[in-house]
C-alpha positions in Angstrom: 9.9 -10.6 -7.5 13.1 -9.8 -5.7 13.4 -6.7 -7.8 10.0 -5.6 -6.5 11.4 -5.6 -3.0 14.7 -3.9 -3.9 13.5 -1.2 -6.3 11.6 0.9 -3.6 14.5 0.5 -1.2 17.0 1.8 -3.8 14.6 4.5 -4.7 14.3 5.6 -1.1 18.1 5.7 -0.7 18.5 7.8 -3.8 15.8 10.2 -2.7 17.8 11.1 0.4 20.7 12.5 -1.7 18.9 14.2 -4.6 17.7 17.8 -4.6 14.5 18.3 -2.7 12.6 19.8 -5.7 13.2 16.5 -7.6 12.2 14.2 -4.7 8.4 14.1 -5.3 8.6 13.4 -9.1 11.3 10.8 -8.5 9.3 9.1 -5.8 6.3 9.0 -8.1 8.4 7.5 -10.9 9.7 4.7 -8.6 6.1 4.0 -7.4 4.8 3.9 -10.9 7.6 1.6 -12.1 6.9 -0.7 -9.1 3.1 -0.7 -9.9 4.0 -1.8 -13.5 6.2 -4.6 -12.2 3.6 -5.7 -9.7 0.9 -5.9 -12.4 3.2 -7.9 -14.7 4.0 -10.6 -12.1 3.1 -14.1 -13.1 0.1 -15.2 -11.0 2.0 -18.3 -10.0 5.7 -17.8 -9.5 8.5 -18.9 -7.1 11.9 -17.4 -6.5 14.5 -18.9 -4.1 17.8 -17.5 -3.0 20.2 -18.9 -0.4 20.7 -16.7 2.6 21.8 -18.2 5.9 22.1 -22.0 5.2 23.6 -22.8 8.6 20.2 -22.0 10.2 18.1 -23.1 7.3 17.0 -19.5 6.4 16.5 -18.6 2.7 14.7 -15.9 0.7 11.7 -17.7 -0.7 9.2 -15.6 -2.5 6.0 -17.2 -3.8 3.2 -15.5 -5.7 -0.3 -16.8 -6.0 -3.8 -15.3 -6.3 -4.0 -14.0 -2.8 -0.5 -12.5 -2.8 -1.0 -11.0 -6.3 -4.1 -9.0 -5.3 -2.4 -7.7 -2.1 0.8 -6.8 -3.9 -1.2 -4.9 -6.5 -3.2 -3.1 -3.8 0.1 -2.1 -2.1 1.6 -0.8 -5.3 -1.5 1.2 -6.2 -2.0 2.8 -2.7 1.7 3.7 -2.5 1.5 5.6 -5.8 -1.7 7.3 -4.7 -0.4 8.2 -1.3 2.7 9.8 -2.8 0.6 11.6 -5.4 -1.5 13.1 -2.5 1.6 14.4 -0.7 3.3 17.1 -2.7 5.8 19.4 -1.0 6.9 16.9 1.7 10.5 16.4 2.8 12.6 13.8 1.1 12.6 11.6 4.2 8.8 11.4 4.0 8.9 9.9 0.5 11.7 7.6 1.4 9.7 6.3 4.4 6.7 5.6 2.1 8.8 3.7 -0.4 10.5 1.7 2.3 7.2 0.9 3.9 5.9 -0.5 0.5 9.0 -2.7 0.2 8.3 -4.3 3.6 4.7 -4.9 2.6 5.8 -6.7 -0.6 8.0 -8.9 1.5 5.2 -9.8 3.9 2.8 -10.8 1.1 5.4 -12.8 -1.0 7.7 -14.4 1.6 7.1 -18.1 2.4 10.1 -18.4 4.6 8.8 -17.6 8.1 12.0 -15.8 9.2 11.9 -13.5 6.1 8.2 -13.0 6.6 8.8 -12.0 10.3 11.6 -9.6 9.4 9.4 -7.9 6.8 6.5 -7.9 9.2 8.6 -6.1 11.7 10.4 -3.8 9.2 7.2 -1.9 8.3 7.0 -0.6 11.9 10.0 1.6 11.4 8.9 3.8 8.5 5.3 3.9 9.8 6.5 5.0 13.2 8.5 7.9 11.7 5.7 8.8 9.3 3.4 9.3 12.3 5.9 10.6 14.8 7.6 13.2 12.5 4.8 14.2 10.1 1.6 13.6 12.0 -0.8 16.0 13.8 -0.4 17.6 17.2 -0.4 14.4 19.4 1.7 12.4 16.9 4.5 11.2 19.3 2.1 9.6 21.7 0.2 7.9 18.9 3.4 6.7 17.2 4.7 5.3 20.5 1.4 3.5 21.2 1.3 2.0 17.7 4.9 0.8 18.1 4.5 -0.6 21.6 1.3 -2.6 20.7 2.7 -4.1 17.6 6.1 -5.0 19.2 4.3 -7.0 21.9 2.4 -8.9 19.3 5.6 -9.5 17.3 7.3 -11.1 20.3 4.5 -13.6 20.6 4.7 -14.3 16.9 8.4 -14.9 17.0 8.0 -17.3 19.9 5.4 -19.3 17.9 7.7 -19.4 14.8 10.7 -20.6 16.8 8.5 -23.3 18.4 7.6 -24.7 15.0 11.2 -24.4 13.9 12.7 -26.4 16.7 9.8 -29.0 16.8 10.3 -29.6 13.1 14.1 -30.0 13.6 13.5 -32.4 16.5 11.2 -34.6 14.3 13.2 -34.5 11.0 16.7 -33.4 11.8 16.3 -30.5 9.4 16.3 -26.9 10.4 14.1 -24.8 8.1 11.8 -21.8 8.2 10.2 -22.7 4.8 6.4 -23.0 5.0 6.0 -26.2 2.9 8.2 -28.5 5.0 6.8 -27.1 8.2 3.4 -28.2 7.2 4.5 -31.8 7.9 5.4 -30.9 11.6 3.2 -32.8 14.0 2.5 -31.0 17.3 0.7 -32.2 20.4 -2.7 -30.5 20.5 -1.8 -28.5 23.6 1.4 -27.2 21.9 -0.4 -26.5 18.7 -2.9 -24.4 20.6 -0.2 -22.5 22.3 1.5 -21.7 19.0 -1.9 -20.8 17.4 -2.6 -18.2 20.2 0.9 -16.9 19.9 0.3 -16.3 16.2 -3.1 -15.0 17.0 -1.7 -12.3 19.3 0.8 -11.1 16.6 -1.8 -11.0 13.8 -4.8 -9.8 15.9 -2.9 -6.7 17.0 -1.9 -5.9 13.5 -5.5 -6.1 12.1 -6.5 -5.0 14.9 -9.1 -7.3 16.4 -11.1 -6.4 19.5 -9.8 -5.9 22.3 -6.4 -5.0 20.7 -7.8 -2.2 18.6 -7.1 0.9 20.7 -3.9 1.9 19.0 -5.7 2.2 15.6 -7.9 5.4 16.0 -5.0 7.3 17.6 -2.6 6.3 14.8 -5.1 7.1 12.0 -6.1 10.4 13.5 -2.5 11.6 14.0 -1.0 10.2 10.8 -0.5 12.3 7.7 -2.9 11.5 4.8 -0.5 9.1 3.0 0.2 7.3 6.3 -3.5 6.8 7.0 -4.0 5.5 3.5 -1.2 2.9 3.8 -2.2 2.0 7.3 -5.8 1.3 6.4 -5.4 -0.1 2.9 -2.3 -2.2 3.4 -0.9 -2.7 6.9 -4.1 -3.9 8.5 -4.2 -6.7 5.9 -1.0 -8.2 7.2 -2.8 -9.7 10.1 -5.6 -11.3 8.1 -3.1 -12.5 5.5 -1.0 -14.1 8.3 -4.0 -16.0 9.6 -4.8 -17.3 6.1 -1.3 -18.0 4.9 0.3 -19.4 8.1 -2.1 -20.0 11.1 -4.7 -22.1 9.2 -2.4 -24.4 7.2 0.3 -24.8 9.9 -2.0 -25.2 12.8 -5.2 -26.9 11.4 -6.4 -28.6 14.6 -6.2 -25.5 16.7 -7.8 -23.5 13.9 -10.9 -25.7 13.9 -11.9 -24.5 17.3 -13.0 -21.1 15.9 -16.1 -20.3 17.9 -14.2 -17.8 20.2 -12.7 -16.1 17.2 -16.0 -15.8 15.4 -17.5 -14.3 18.5 -14.6 -11.7 18.8 -15.2 -10.9 15.1 -18.9 -10.2 15.6 -18.2 -8.1 18.7 -15.7 -6.1 16.7 -18.3 -5.5 13.9 -20.9 -4.3 16.4 -18.5 -2.4 18.7 -16.8 -0.6 15.8 -20.2 0.5 14.4 -21.6 1.6 17.7 -18.5 3.7 18.5 -18.6 5.3 15.1 -22.1 6.7 15.9 -20.6 8.8 18.7 -17.6 10.3 16.9 -17.2 14.0 16.3 -13.9 13.7 14.5 -14.3 12.9 10.8 -11.0 11.0 10.5 -11.5 9.1 13.8 -14.9 7.9 12.6 -13.4 6.4 9.4 -10.7 4.8 11.6 -13.2 3.1 13.9 -15.1 1.9 10.9 -12.0 -0.1 10.0 -12.4 -2.1 13.2 -15.9 -3.0 12.1 -15.0 -3.8 8.5 -11.9 -5.9 9.4 -14.2 -7.8 11.8 -16.1 -9.0 8.7 -12.8 -10.2 7.3 -11.9 -12.3 10.3 -15.5 -13.5 10.5 -15.1 -14.9 7.0 -11.7 -16.4 7.7 -12.8 -18.3 10.8 -16.0 -19.6 9.1 -13.4 -22.1 7.7 -15.3 -22.7 4.4 -14.9 -21.6 0.8 -17.3 -18.7 0.7 -16.1 -17.3 4.0 -12.4 -17.4 3.0 -12.9 -16.1 -0.5 -15.2 -13.4 0.8 -12.7 -12.4 3.5 -9.8 -12.2 1.0 -11.9 -10.1 -1.5 -13.2 -7.9 1.3 -9.5 -7.1 2.2 -9.2 -5.6 -1.2 -12.5 -3.8 -1.0 -11.7 -2.3 2.4 -8.4 -1.1 1.0 -10.0 0.6 -1.9 -13.0 2.1 -0.1 -11.3 3.1 3.1 -8.2 4.3 1.3 -10.4 6.5 -0.8 -12.2 7.8 2.3 -9.0 8.8 4.0 -7.8 10.5 0.8 -11.0 12.6 0.7 -10.7 13.4 4.4 -7.2 14.5 3.7 -8.3 16.7 0.8 -10.9 18.4 3.1 -8.4 18.9 5.9 -5.9 20.5 3.5 -8.6 23.1 2.7 -10.1 23.7 6.2 -7.4 22.4 8.6 -9.9 20.8 10.9 -11.2 17.3 11.4 -14.3 18.2 13.4 -17.6 17.2 11.7 -19.3 20.2 13.2 -16.9 22.5 11.3 -18.3 21.3 8.0 -21.7 21.3 6.4 -23.1 22.1 2.9 -19.9 21.1 1.1 -22.0 19.8 -1.8 -22.7 23.4 -2.7 -19.1 24.5 -3.0 -17.5 21.1 -3.8 -20.1 19.1 -5.9 -17.4 16.8 -7.4 -15.9 16.1 -4.0 -19.4 15.3 -2.6 -20.2 12.9 -5.5 -16.9 11.0 -5.0 -17.5 10.9 -1.3 -20.9 9.4 -1.8 -19.5 6.6 -4.1 -16.8 5.8 -1.5 -19.4 5.8 1.3 -21.8 3.6 -0.5 -19.1 1.1 -1.4 -18.0 1.0 2.2 -21.4 0.2 3.6 -22.0 -2.4 0.9 -24.6 -1.0 -1.5 -25.4 -3.6 -4.2 -23.4 -3.3 -7.5 -20.5 -1.7 -5.6 -17.5 -3.6 -4.2 -18.4 -3.8 -0.5 -21.6 -5.7 -1.2 -19.9 -8.6 -3.0 -17.4 -9.2 -0.2 -19.8 -8.8 2.7 -22.5 -11.0 1.1 -20.0 -13.8 0.4 -18.7 -13.6 4.0 -22.2 -13.7 5.4 -22.9 -16.7 3.3 -19.9 -18.5 4.7 -20.7 -17.4 8.2 -24.3 -18.5 8.0 -23.1 -22.0 6.9 -20.8 -22.2 9.9 -22.6 -20.2 12.7 -26.1 -18.9 11.7 -26.3 -16.8 14.9 -23.0 -15.1 14.2 -24.1 -14.2 10.7 -27.4 -12.8 12.1 -25.6 -10.5 14.5 -23.1 -9.4 11.9 -26.1 -8.1 9.8 -26.7 -5.5 12.5 -23.2 -4.2 11.8 -24.3 -3.4 8.2 -27.2 -1.4 9.5 -24.9 0.5 11.9 -22.5 1.2 9.0 -25.3 2.7 7.0 -26.3 4.8 10.0 -23.0 6.4 10.8 -21.8 6.8 7.2 -25.1 8.4 6.0 -25.1 10.6 9.1 -21.6 11.7 8.3 -22.6 12.6 4.8 -25.6 14.5 5.9 -23.6 16.6 8.4 -20.7 17.4 6.1 -22.1 17.5 2.6 -25.8 18.4 2.8 -27.9 21.2 4.3 -26.9 24.8 4.7 -23.4 26.1 4.7 -22.7 26.4 8.4 -19.4 28.3 8.2 -18.4 31.0 5.9 -15.1 29.3 5.0 -17.0 26.4 3.5 -18.8 28.5 1.0 -15.6 29.3 -1.0 -13.7 25.9 -0.8 -12.3 24.8 -4.2 -13.6 21.6 -5.7 -11.3 18.7 -6.5 -8.3 19.8 -8.6 -7.1 17.9 -11.7 -4.4 16.2 -9.6 -7.0 15.1 -7.0 -9.3 13.7 -9.7 -6.3 11.7 -11.1 -5.8 10.3 -7.6 -9.4 9.3 -6.9 -10.3 8.0 -10.3 -8.6 4.6 -10.1 -10.3 3.8 -6.8 -13.7 4.9 -8.2 -13.2 2.6 -11.1 -12.3 -0.3 -8.8 -15.3 0.4 -6.5 -17.6 0.0 -9.4 -15.7 -2.7 -11.4 -15.4 -5.1 -8.5 -19.1 -4.6 -7.6 -20.2 -5.3 -11.2 -17.8 -8.1 -12.2 -15.9 -9.7 -9.3 -15.3 -13.0 -11.2 -11.6 -12.3 -12.0 -10.9 -11.8 -8.3 -12.7 -15.0 -7.3 -10.8 -16.9 -10.0 -7.5 -15.7 -8.6 -8.6 -16.6 -5.0 -10.2 -20.0 -5.7 -7.0 -22.2 -6.0 -5.2 -20.9 -2.9 -8.3 -21.0 -0.8 -9.0 -24.6 -1.8 -5.4 -25.6 -0.8 -5.9 -24.1 2.6 -9.2 -25.8 3.2 -7.7 -29.2 2.2 -5.3 -28.8 5.1 -8.2 -28.0 7.5 -10.6 -30.6 6.1 -8.5 -33.4 4.6 
């Protein structure tokens, strides 16, 4: 697993010194090798390396079903993001590879200091991807993204240090390792303070309402590969943090989940409502992530097996469907150099393959039965109904809103008459673009038809978490 972290970093450094014409093929080769390594990881594995023994810090990497799925998602989306970005500078590819390395560290580390460092490290490459290679308002969007996430990270670090010193005071042992910290007993008031410190760090990263305002700007201004990685991978760090650290470390504070379920439902409805008013194609897909990630947090804070399993699976589904949508928006932008919905129309006539792929991605995103989104959302709603029937009922409205704004987007961009002459001669998907979208199309259908392998991977880790909550 350590090789999985170092290979992208070494690849990024080599890219900076090689000829520019070799940079893209070399980056693809590194990403492909990393994907092969990720797929070959044992589903249960542990690696431990001494690091700073004087403060109890170590490099502890642990893989289980939850981490395995997220690592695979990261590796796949990194490869596809690179494949969608020919002709970029070497630094662009180096930043993407460095970003993926930080993500692997987040999803595998069970030493809280290493987790925090990786959690922070991803800010640097994403900041430069947006700030250097984004659209016209890229610097403001990059600064806003960085500022929001740093504020959350300060709160997260304070929570980690509180656990660290409380554990040392009780046992005499200084450690950041997750398993020993589980035995730390905190007064309920302190546990709640730590929980909300963790909440701020993770909620901004997701982002949960009302910390979501950086996301549409970052998505709109980011290059295609940056938007793909941001939506498919980086947002999952927050939900992963809740499941991996907040729930098991702070079980008593986690049980008081009514406020968090309420925020999740509000995010579902708010995100869907705002999407109905968008005129920017990319911004609409960005706001849809606020709504979709609200389903994930709703499942997590249902605090039962279907809710947690559904939330973890929906993370993968959102990464696949929204990642595919951002890739398609990027392909359209490369042809027309505009994101305004009004500048499109009738694309199905000139780009039938593109329109067909977009329809599959759209239907998967809104949860059509037999596609991936349906399985995740249905499982989440089952868990939410068992915990808070009223919350589940309101969340259903979010599915209706999603169908409304997504089908409206399809109607205005793909169907009807060709409203602008430029749209009549747009080329359909190229062979390279077909290679990029095909894996995501396959996953959209495969998870919808046969999600059992995913639930098998998730079952064991979810039960361990619930044992901490309901001993």
